[in-house]
C-alpha positions as CSV (number, residue, x, y, z in Angstrom):
1,M,-95.9,60.0,29.2
2,N,-92.6,61.8,28.0
3,L,-92.0,64.1,24.7
4,L,-90.4,61.0,22.8
5,E,-94.4,59.0,23.6
6,K,-96.4,62.3,22.7
7,K,-94.3,62.8,19.7
8,L,-94.3,60.0,18.4
9,S,-97.8,58.4,20.0
10,A,-99.4,62.0,18.2
11,S,-97.9,60.9,15.2
12,P,-99.6,60.4,11.6
13,V,-99.4,56.8,11.4
14,C,-100.2,55.8,14.7
15,K,-102.8,58.0,14.9
16,E,-104.6,56.4,11.9
17,A,-104.1,52.3,12.7
18,Q,-105.8,53.5,15.8
19,Q,-108.6,55.1,13.9
20,A,-108.5,51.5,12.3
21,R,-108.7,50.0,14.8
22,D,-111.8,51.7,16.3
23,K,-113.8,50.2,13.4
24,G,-112.8,47.0,13.1
25,I,-110.8,47.1,10.2
26,Y,-107.1,47.1,10.9
27,P,-105.6,44.1,8.7
28,Y,-101.9,44.8,10.2
29,F,-100.0,42.0,12.7
30,R,-102.8,39.3,12.0
31,A,-100.9,35.9,13.9
32,I,-100.5,33.0,12.5
33,E,-101.5,29.9,14.6
34,S,-100.8,26.8,12.4
35,D,-97.7,26.5,9.5
36,Q,-97.2,28.4,6.4
37,D,-99.8,26.8,3.5
38,T,-102.3,27.2,1.7
39,E,-104.5,27.6,3.5
40,V,-104.5,28.7,7.7
41,T,-105.5,29.8,11.0
42,I,-105.8,32.3,12.3
43,N,-107.9,33.1,15.5
44,G,-109.2,29.5,14.9
45,K,-110.7,30.5,11.7
46,R,-109.4,28.5,8.7
47,V,-108.5,31.6,5.8
48,L,-106.9,30.6,2.1
49,M,-103.8,32.4,1.8
50,F,-103.3,34.7,-1.6
51,G,-100.9,37.1,0.9
52,S,-98.0,35.1,1.0
53,N,-93.9,35.5,-1.1
54,A,-93.6,31.7,-0.7
55,Y,-94.3,30.7,-4.8
56,L,-93.0,27.9,-4.5
57,G,-95.1,26.5,-1.3
58,L,-92.3,25.2,-0.7
59,T,-92.2,26.2,3.3
60,N,-94.5,23.1,4.2
61,H,-92.4,21.5,2.4
62,P,-90.8,17.5,4.0
63,K,-87.6,17.7,2.6
64,V,-86.8,21.5,4.4
65,K,-88.6,20.4,7.4
66,E,-86.5,17.7,8.2
67,A,-82.8,19.6,5.8
68,A,-84.0,22.2,9.1
69,L,-84.1,19.2,12.2
70,E,-80.5,17.7,10.9
71,A,-78.7,21.2,11.2
72,V,-79.5,21.5,14.7
73,K,-78.6,18.4,15.1
74,K,-75.2,18.8,13.8
75,Y,-74.8,22.8,14.3
76,G,-76.9,24.0,17.4
77,T,-79.5,26.4,16.4
78,G,-77.8,29.5,16.6
79,M,-74.5,31.0,15.6
80,A,-72.9,33.5,17.6
81,G,-70.8,36.0,15.6
82,S,-70.9,37.1,12.4
83,R,-69.2,34.9,8.7
84,F,-66.1,37.2,9.8
85,L,-65.5,35.9,13.1
86,N,-66.5,32.8,14.3
87,G,-70.0,32.5,12.4
88,T,-69.0,30.7,9.4
89,L,-69.7,26.8,9.0
90,D,-68.8,25.0,6.1
91,I,-72.6,24.7,4.5
92,H,-72.8,28.7,4.6
93,V,-69.4,27.8,2.0
94,A,-70.9,25.9,0.1
95,L,-74.1,27.6,-0.9
96,E,-72.5,30.5,-2.0
97,K,-70.7,28.4,-4.2
98,K,-73.9,26.4,-5.8
99,I,-75.7,29.9,-6.0
100,A,-72.6,31.5,-7.7
101,A,-72.5,28.7,-10.4
102,F,-76.9,28.9,-10.3
103,L,-76.4,32.2,-11.6
104,G,-72.7,31.9,-13.3
105,K,-71.2,33.7,-11.7
106,E,-67.2,33.7,-9.9
107,D,-68.4,33.9,-6.0
108,A,-71.4,35.1,-3.7
109,L,-71.6,36.0,-0.3
110,M,-74.9,35.7,2.3
111,Y,-76.0,38.0,4.4
112,S,-79.1,36.9,7.4
113,T,-81.8,39.3,5.6
114,G,-82.3,39.9,1.8
115,F,-82.7,43.5,3.6
116,Q,-79.4,43.5,4.9
117,V,-77.9,42.7,1.5
118,N,-78.8,45.7,-0.1
119,L,-79.1,47.8,2.6
120,G,-74.8,46.8,2.9
121,V,-74.6,46.5,-0.7
122,V,-75.7,49.9,-2.1
123,S,-74.6,51.4,0.6
124,V,-70.7,50.8,0.0
125,L,-69.4,49.7,-3.4
126,T,-69.7,53.6,-4.5
127,G,-68.0,56.8,-3.0
128,R,-68.3,60.1,-4.1
129,E,-67.7,61.3,-7.0
130,D,-69.9,57.9,-8.4
131,Y,-73.2,57.9,-8.7
132,I,-76.4,55.4,-7.6
133,L,-79.7,55.6,-10.4
134,W,-82.4,53.9,-9.1
135,D,-86.1,53.3,-10.4
136,E,-88.8,55.3,-8.2
137,L,-90.3,52.4,-7.0
138,D,-86.8,50.0,-5.7
139,H,-87.3,48.0,-2.6
140,A,-87.1,50.0,0.5
141,S,-84.3,48.0,1.5
142,I,-82.1,49.9,-1.1
143,I,-83.9,52.8,-0.8
144,E,-82.1,52.7,2.8
145,G,-78.6,51.3,1.3
146,H,-78.3,54.4,-1.1
147,R,-79.1,56.5,1.3
148,L,-76.4,55.4,3.4
149,S,-73.5,56.1,0.5
150,Y,-71.9,59.4,0.2
151,S,-72.6,58.9,-3.9
152,Q,-74.6,60.8,-6.0
153,K,-78.6,59.1,-5.8
154,L,-80.4,60.2,-9.4
155,K,-83.8,58.7,-9.2
156,Y,-85.4,57.5,-12.7
157,R,-89.4,56.9,-13.1
158,H,-90.1,53.8,-12.9
159,N,-89.0,51.6,-15.3
160,N,-89.3,54.5,-18.1
161,M,-85.9,54.4,-19.8
162,D,-85.9,57.5,-21.3
163,S,-85.9,58.8,-18.0
164,L,-82.7,56.7,-17.1
165,E,-81.2,57.2,-19.9
166,K,-81.7,61.4,-18.9
167,Q,-80.3,60.5,-15.9
168,L,-77.6,58.8,-17.1
169,Q,-76.2,61.7,-19.4
170,K,-76.1,63.8,-16.5
171,C,-73.2,61.5,-15.1
172,E,-69.7,61.7,-15.6
173,P,-68.6,59.7,-17.8
174,D,-65.6,58.8,-15.8
175,K,-67.2,57.9,-12.2
176,V,-68.8,54.6,-11.5
177,K,-72.2,54.7,-12.3
178,L,-74.4,51.9,-10.7
179,I,-77.7,51.4,-12.1
180,V,-80.4,49.5,-9.4
181,T,-83.5,48.0,-9.7
182,D,-85.5,46.0,-8.6
183,T,-86.1,42.7,-11.6
184,V,-89.9,41.9,-10.0
185,F,-91.2,45.0,-8.6
186,S,-93.1,43.5,-5.4
187,M,-96.2,45.7,-5.4
188,E,-97.6,45.9,-9.0
189,G,-96.0,42.9,-10.1
190,D,-94.0,43.9,-13.5
191,I,-91.2,43.5,-14.9
192,A,-88.2,45.8,-15.1
193,N,-87.3,46.1,-18.6
194,L,-83.7,44.5,-18.0
195,P,-82.6,44.0,-21.8
196,E,-83.1,48.2,-22.0
197,I,-81.1,49.0,-19.7
198,V,-78.4,46.7,-20.4
199,R,-78.8,48.2,-23.1
200,L,-78.0,51.1,-21.6
201,A,-75.4,50.2,-19.3
202,R,-73.2,49.4,-22.3
203,K,-73.8,52.9,-23.8
204,Y,-73.6,54.5,-20.8
205,N,-70.4,52.6,-18.9
206,A,-72.5,51.7,-16.2
207,V,-72.9,48.8,-13.5
208,I,-76.0,46.4,-13.2
209,M,-77.3,45.3,-9.5
210,A,-80.8,43.5,-10.3
211,D,-82.8,42.6,-7.2
212,E,-84.2,38.8,-8.2
213,A,-86.5,38.7,-4.3
214,H,-89.3,37.8,-6.7
215,G,-88.2,37.4,-10.0
216,L,-86.0,34.0,-8.0
217,G,-87.8,30.7,-8.7
218,V,-90.8,32.5,-10.6
219,L,-89.1,33.9,-13.5
220,G,-86.5,32.0,-15.5
221,R,-84.8,28.8,-16.5
222,Q,-85.0,26.3,-13.4
223,G,-85.9,30.0,-11.3
224,R,-82.8,31.5,-12.1
225,G,-85.3,34.7,-12.3
226,A,-85.8,37.8,-14.4
227,C,-82.7,38.3,-16.0
228,D,-82.4,35.0,-17.4
229,H,-85.9,35.0,-18.3
230,Y,-84.9,37.7,-20.4
231,G,-81.3,36.0,-21.7
232,V,-79.2,39.0,-19.8
233,L,-78.2,37.7,-16.8
234,S,-74.0,37.6,-18.1
235,D,-74.9,40.9,-18.9
236,V,-75.2,41.2,-15.6
237,D,-72.8,42.5,-12.7
238,L,-74.8,42.1,-9.5
239,V,-77.7,39.8,-8.9
240,M,-79.4,39.8,-5.4
241,G,-81.3,37.8,-4.3
242,T,-83.4,36.1,-1.0
243,F,-84.2,32.7,0.8
244,S,-87.7,34.4,2.5
245,K,-89.4,33.8,-0.6
246,S,-89.2,30.7,-3.2
247,L,-86.4,29.4,-1.4
248,A,-89.3,29.1,2.3
249,S,-86.5,30.6,4.2
250,I,-84.3,33.4,6.2
251,G,-81.5,35.4,4.4
252,G,-80.2,36.6,1.2
253,F,-77.0,36.8,-1.1
254,I,-75.2,38.9,-3.6
255,A,-73.9,37.0,-6.6
256,G,-70.8,38.9,-8.7
257,T,-66.9,39.0,-9.4
258,K,-64.9,38.2,-7.3
259,P,-63.3,41.7,-6.7
260,V,-66.7,42.3,-5.7
261,I,-67.5,40.2,-3.2
262,E,-64.1,39.8,-2.0
263,F,-64.8,44.4,-1.2
264,L,-68.0,43.5,0.8
265,R,-66.3,40.6,3.2
266,Y,-64.5,44.0,4.3
267,T,-66.4,46.4,3.6
268,S,-69.9,45.7,4.3
269,R,-71.5,46.7,7.7
270,P,-74.5,45.1,8.2
271,Y,-72.8,41.7,7.1
272,I,-69.0,42.1,9.3
273,F,-71.8,42.8,12.4
274,S,-74.5,40.9,12.3
275,A,-74.8,37.4,13.1
276,S,-75.0,34.7,10.6
277,N,-77.3,32.8,8.6
278,T,-78.7,30.4,11.3
279,P,-77.5,26.7,10.9
280,A,-81.8,25.9,10.5
281,A,-82.4,28.4,7.7
282,T,-79.3,28.2,6.0
283,A,-80.3,24.4,5.3
284,A,-83.5,24.9,4.6
285,A,-82.2,27.4,1.7
286,N,-80.3,24.5,0.6
287,A,-83.2,21.7,0.1
288,A,-85.2,24.1,-1.4
289,F,-82.9,25.3,-3.8
290,D,-82.2,22.0,-4.2
291,I,-86.1,21.7,-4.9
292,M,-87.1,24.9,-7.4
293,V,-84.4,23.0,-9.3
294,S,-85.4,19.1,-9.3
295,E,-88.9,19.9,-9.5
296,P,-89.7,22.0,-12.3
297,E,-93.4,20.6,-12.8
298,R,-93.8,23.6,-9.3
299,N,-92.9,26.8,-11.5
300,A,-95.2,25.7,-14.3
301,H,-98.4,25.3,-12.0
302,L,-97.3,28.5,-10.7
303,W,-97.7,30.0,-14.4
304,K,-101.1,28.4,-15.4
305,L,-102.6,29.8,-11.6
306,T,-101.1,32.9,-12.8
307,H,-102.2,33.7,-16.3
308,Y,-105.9,31.9,-15.2
309,A,-106.1,34.7,-12.5
310,L,-104.5,37.5,-14.6
311,E,-107.0,36.6,-17.2
312,R,-110.4,36.3,-14.5
313,F,-109.8,39.9,-12.9
314,R,-109.3,41.2,-15.8
315,A,-112.1,40.1,-16.8
316,M,-113.9,41.2,-13.8
317,G,-112.7,44.6,-14.9
318,C,-110.3,44.6,-12.1
319,E,-107.4,47.4,-12.6
320,I,-104.4,45.5,-11.5
321,G,-102.1,47.2,-13.7
322,R,-99.4,46.0,-16.1
323,T,-98.4,42.6,-13.7
324,S,-97.1,40.1,-15.0
325,T,-96.2,37.9,-12.6
326,P,-97.4,36.2,-9.8
327,I,-98.2,39.2,-8.1
328,I,-101.0,40.2,-9.1
329,P,-102.3,44.1,-7.4
330,L,-105.7,44.9,-7.2
331,F,-105.9,48.5,-7.1
332,I,-109.0,50.5,-4.7
333,R,-107.4,54.0,-4.5
334,N,-108.7,54.6,-1.0
335,N,-106.8,53.7,2.7
336,E,-109.9,52.9,4.1
337,K,-111.6,51.2,1.9
338,T,-109.0,49.3,0.7
339,F,-109.3,48.2,4.6
340,A,-112.5,47.3,5.0
341,I,-112.2,45.0,1.5
342,T,-109.4,43.3,3.2
343,K,-111.6,43.3,6.3
344,E,-114.7,41.5,5.0
345,L,-112.4,39.2,2.9
346,F,-110.6,37.6,5.4
347,D,-114.6,37.2,7.1
348,N,-115.1,35.2,4.3
349,G,-112.0,33.2,3.8
350,V,-109.6,34.7,2.4
351,F,-105.7,36.2,3.2
352,V,-104.9,39.2,1.0
353,N,-102.3,42.1,2.1
354,P,-103.9,45.6,1.5
355,V,-101.4,48.7,0.5
356,V,-101.5,51.3,1.2
357,S,-100.2,55.3,2.3
358,P,-97.8,56.1,3.3
359,A,-96.0,53.2,1.9
360,V,-97.8,54.2,-1.5
361,A,-99.5,57.0,-2.4
362,P,-103.9,57.7,-0.9
363,T,-104.5,57.6,-4.6
364,D,-102.3,54.1,-5.7
365,T,-103.5,52.1,-2.6
366,L,-104.5,48.2,-3.4
367,I,-104.6,45.2,-2.5
368,R,-101.8,42.4,-3.3
369,F,-102.9,38.9,-4.0
370,S,-99.9,36.5,-4.9
371,L,-100.4,32.8,-5.2
372,M,-98.3,29.7,-4.4
373,A,-97.6,27.2,-6.0
374,T,-99.5,24.5,-4.0
375,H,-102.5,26.5,-4.7
376,T,-105.4,24.3,-6.6
377,F,-107.3,26.0,-8.9
378,E,-110.6,25.3,-6.3
379,Q,-108.8,27.2,-4.2
380,L,-108.5,30.4,-7.1
381,D,-112.4,30.0,-7.9
382,F,-112.9,30.6,-4.1
383,A,-110.8,34.0,-3.6
384,L,-111.8,34.7,-7.5
385,D,-115.5,34.4,-6.7
386,K,-114.9,35.6,-3.4
387,I,-112.9,38.8,-4.7
388,E,-115.8,39.7,-7.2
389,K,-118.5,39.6,-4.9
390,V,-116.5,41.9,-2.0
391,L,-116.2,44.2,-5.1
392,Q,-119.5,44.6,-6.4
393,K,-120.6,45.2,-2.8
394,A,-117.9,47.9,-1.8
395,G,-119.0,49.8,-5.6
396,V,-115.0,49.8,-6.4
397,R,-116.3,49.3,-9.8
398,Q,-118.5,47.5,-11.8
399,I,-117.3,43.6,-12.2
400,A,-119.4,41.5,-15.1
401,H,-119.5,37.7,-15.1
402,S,-116.2,36.0,-16.1
403,P,-116.3,31.7,-16.9
404,K,-114.9,29.9,-14.5
405,K,-112.1,27.2,-14.9
């Protein structure tokens, strides 16, 4: 074993992973052997999936799959180049125009993944004398993006508008001030205070970039996102979104004004130096986009499930924070207990995701429970009943009986 291998194998994260394996409660990289649906197969065992980001439940939709297959037949399986050179297809351009029009923006640019969007946009928009202001619970891709930037970085407390204003007051008035925030926070499920962010941006002449990865398809008219939900979409300068959640594919986009998008075309390295979205992924996202717009009943059912689940979790006495979306955190506040509860739920037929340190503080560990529009109330009741029993057994808290639907 060389020095690098010795150093890395002795790291705390590797040691903790091995300890969890030794105890039989390691919860990651569980290989799914079936389609991504409300019920999946893992190691030959059928379990209900409550750990997916496919909020509209479109990953197995016949029209989405057919669109991907037809694209492969016409264009092949890969692009073998970046958008900058040989990797632009007519379907790339068409989807970008569709996204821009849908969001009321002048132009849009697609990246191969959502992570690359934030990495490639946040890292290049501002210069050395400018400022990036970011919520402390922003997604890791935003954090990595501003790490690469030469700009001055100012962190504000989560969804705390007094903290944001104090940071804005530190900025020189004649410099660019870029406020970057998730709209729906991916672990906590709460929504950014977008109306107040817009008010402060106007007051201090700042620019807003909103990450709608978990808002697109969930909030707003026809799934336009949290910015539309709050009526501030036209006031937000840049809107980022992904295809890997509600749009049942892989990839991402940034939408904004033509000058900004044109600048990114020639300066954003993850865009310039990555192979472009595959034909299948592009066509699948496009088909899912059309279904999202034309079938509002999916979103309506998702919200019926969400309101019901939130009501039952609160009646159980679960600590779920400030969530008001299909992302519901169940705070456990102990690493090992979070792993153990996840394993117990899996054994009882319910797949959920554990979120532990270093992703969160050791005292903030949680189980992430998420809903899809294709879940039934029967499936949801089954999962809620199992969670109630497992949490009682684990002694997480006293849980009162709650009536079923």
